[in-house]
N, C-alpha and C positions, 0 to 999 in steps of 0.2 A: 358469268352467264354466257350461254352460247347465242350467237347471232348468225343468221344465214341471209345472204343477199341472193335473190334470183332475178334474172333478167329475161324478159320476153321480147323477142325480136320479130316484129310484124310489119315493119316499114322498110323501104329501101334506104331511107336516110338513116334509120337505126342500124341496118345491116352494114352500112359502109362507115360513115363518120362516127356514129354512136358506139358501135362495138369497138372500134379502134381506140376511142377515148377511154372507154370503160376498162379495156384490157390494160392500158397504160396506167390507169388509176389503181386497179387491183394489183398490178405488178409493183407499183411504188409503195403500197401499204401492205404488201405480202398477204393478200387475201385470195382464197380460192372460193369461187362463186359457182352458181348453177345457171346455165343459159338454156332457154327453150326457144327454138327457132321454127318459124313457118317457112315453107318452101314454095308457096303459091303467090298469088297477087298481093302486093303490099297494100297497107292501109294508109298510104301517104295522102296528104291534103291535095285538093284539086289542082293547085298550081303546079306542084311538083309532079303529080301524076301526068299532067299534060306534057311536060318537057322530057319525061323519061322515055328512052328508047324501048326499054322493057321494064315492067314493074314487077316481074316475077323474082322472088328472092332466091330461087335456086341458081340464078345467074351469079350469085355471090358466094358460091360454095367454098371458094378459097378462104374467105373471111371466117366461115364457120369451122373449117378445118383448123384455122389458127386458134380458135377458142379451145378446142380439144388439145392442141399441141401445147398450149399454155398451162394445161393441167386442170382446167375447169370442167365441170359436168356439162354435157351437151345432150339435151333432150328435145323432144318433138312438141311443136304446137300445131294447131289445126292448119291444114293446107290453105284453105281460104278463110282467113280469120274474120273478114267482114261478114261472110255468109254464116260462119259459126256464131258470131256475136248476135246476129239478128234472128237466127233460126233454131239454134240448138235446144233452147229451153223447152220448146213445145214440139220438137221433132219426134218422128216415129223411128222404129228400128231401122227401116230401109234407108231413110235419109242419113241417119247417123252412121250406118255401116258404109254407105257410099263415101261419105266424107272421110271416114277412118281409113278405108282402103286406099283412097287417093293420097292421103297423107303418108301412110306407111309405104306405099309404092314409090312415091317421090323420095322418101327417106332412103329406101334401099338402093335406088338408082344413084343417089348422091353420095352415100357413105358406104355402100356395099356391106351393109349390116342392118340388123333390125334395131328399132328404137328401144331404149332401155327405160325411158320415162316420158311423161306427158304432162303438159299444163294447158288448161282450157282458156281460151280467150275470154276476158272480162268475167271470169268465174261463172260461165254459163255451162251448165251440165244437164245430163238426163240419165235415166237408169241404164240405157243402152251403152252409153259411154263407159260407165263403170264395169259393165259386163265385158266389153271389148278389151278393156285394159287388163282384166284378169285373163281372158282368153289369149291375149298376146304375150303373156308372161312378163309384163313389165316389172321392173324392180320396185318402182314406186310411181305415184302420180301426185300432182299438186294442182288440183282443179278448183278448190273451194277455199273460202275463208273459214277460220276456226281457231282452236286453241291448242290442240294436241294431236299427235298421230292417231289414226283410227282406220277401221275397215268400214267402208261405206255401205249403207242400205238405203235404197230409194224406191218407193212404190213397190215394196216387197221383193225387189231384185237385190241380191247380195253379191258383194265382190270381195275377193281375198287379196286384191291389189291394195297395198298400203297407200293411204292418203296422207300426205304431209301438207297440211293447210297453211295458207298465208295467215299470219297472226296479227300483223300490223295493218291498219287501215291504209289502203293505197292513196298515193298523193292525189290522184284524180278525184277520189271521193272527198278528201279533205278540202280540195279546192272548190268542189261543187257546192259545198255548204255555204261558202261566201262569208264565213265568220272569222276566218284566220287570215291575217295579212301574209302575203307571200314572203315578206322579209322575216317572218317569225314561224313559218311552217315547219322548219327543221327543229325548232325548239319544242313545238307541240308534239311532233312525232317522237322526239327523244324522250319526252316525258311519258308518253304512252309505252315506250319500249322498256321502261323500268320495271314493269310488272314481271314477276318471275313465273315462268311457265315450265312444264315438265321437260320439254325438249328444246327450250329456248325460244327466241323470237325469230320470225321469218318475215322479211320485207321483200316485196316484189316491185320492180320498176320496169318501165319500158326502156328499150335500148336508146331511145332519143330523149330520155329525161334530162333535165337541166343538170349539167355536170357539176355546177357549183353546189347545188342542193345535195347531190350524192356525196360529194367530198366532205361537206359539213357534217353529214351523218356519220361518215366513216371516221372522221377526226374525233367527234364526240364519243363514239363507241370505243375507239382505240384508247381514248383518255380514261375511260371507265373500265379498262382491262377486259374488254369483251374477247371471247374466243370465237373466231370466225370459222365456220364449217360449211362445206357444200352440202346439198341435200343428200347426196349419196352417203356421206358420213353420218348424217342424222338417221337415215334409213337403217344403216348398220347398227347404230345404237338402239334404235327402236325394235330391232329384231330380237333383242335380249330383254325387252320390257313386256309387260302385260298389256297388249293392245286389244282394245274392245271394239265391238261394233257400235257405230253411231248412225242414227238416221241423218239424212241430208234434206234440209228444207230450204226455204227462200227467205231472204231478209232484204228489206228496202234500205238502200244506201244513199242518203242525201237526195240529190236531184239526178243521180246517175242511173236509177232503175233498181232492179233486183239482182241479187247475187246468190248463187248456191252457197250454203253455209252449213257447217257442222252443227248438228242439233243434239238431241238427248241421246245418251247411251242406251242401248237396248238391254233388257234384262237378260242375265245369263240363263242358259237353259241346260 
């Protein structure tokens, strides 16, 4: 079965030490992953934020170039991930467009190219985001939780930009439930990942996630003969499949709030 690991980079600690550790881990286990990076202010904790000379992630462009040079996917996350997490779900078109233009402009300045993919912070989305992803000709996006690739429809706004949802419950949600001991969280996640899905399982982590947990998951998946693919490869396979429109709704996740989630398929017309 296919397994994809995607990494969202939204903190300075993640952009520096976290990315370096993950690149070494993926190199050791011969895994190609997908990274989504924010280029605005980091979401670091209060202490680290106070001691940083600059908390803008664009200052670490050399790290992001090393991701692409290692053969991994490199996509865009919101420029100001904290603002996106708190404001995107109920935002209007003007607010969303301003956030999008700032992210794209910073991306173009940093990489001298347009972004090819996008992942939303904390699975917070709105109809305008999906429309902008289509208008920007992205190859794919990964903004929501779900089970299979689809074309999103939200509040009667349709998008032809392929959505590749995260299929495995993020560690932050598992931890928030308080029902699973940290020492066993990798076992619970591995059990969840045994379900066979059309395009395989997709796990998202933060760049500063506990390295030991990530390596335990990789070792168990390798031991069960998983095939690791980046999202770009999944998108390529999905292009040859029958991809349907699905509505996007909201689902409450433990004590962490609500996430945009793939819902019912729309009737063929």
